[in-house]
C-alpha positions, 0 to 999 in steps of 0.5 A, a space after each residue: 530475516 530476508 536478504 534484499 537484492 540491491 538492484 531493486 532498491 529504489 527511492 522516490 518522492 511524490 511517486 504517482 500510483 501509476 508510476 508505482 504500479 508500472 514499476 511493480 508490474 514490470 519488475 516484481 513477480 505478481 505472487 510476491 508478498 507485499 510488506 509495509 515497514 517490515 510487516 505483512 499487514 497492509 492497509 490502504 487509505 485514500 483521500 479523494 480531496 487530496 488525491 492521495 493514496 496511503 499504503 500503511 501497516 497501521 489500520 488507522 481505525 481510530 481516525 474519526 472518519 473510520 468510526 462505524 466502518 470496517 476495512 474491506 479486503 483488497 482481494 475482494 474489493 476495498 470498502 468505500 
C-alpha cells in the first residue's frame, strides 16, 4: 500500500469543481494517477438539473438513465 503525505490531507464540504481543479492544478503533479476510494477505476457522473458532478469508482451502469448507453473515456471525451 502507498503511504500518503499528511500535508496533502484535505477535507471539504460542497467543494465546487473549480475549487477542486484549482487545488489539484496547484498542488498535485499532473501525471499522478487518480484513485477513487482506493481504486484506479474512475467514473464521472453529471446531473445538469442539480449542477452536481459525481466522481465514483462505480460505473453505476445499472441506473435507468444509462440504459442503452456506454461510458466514454475521459481522455478522449466523456460521452454525453
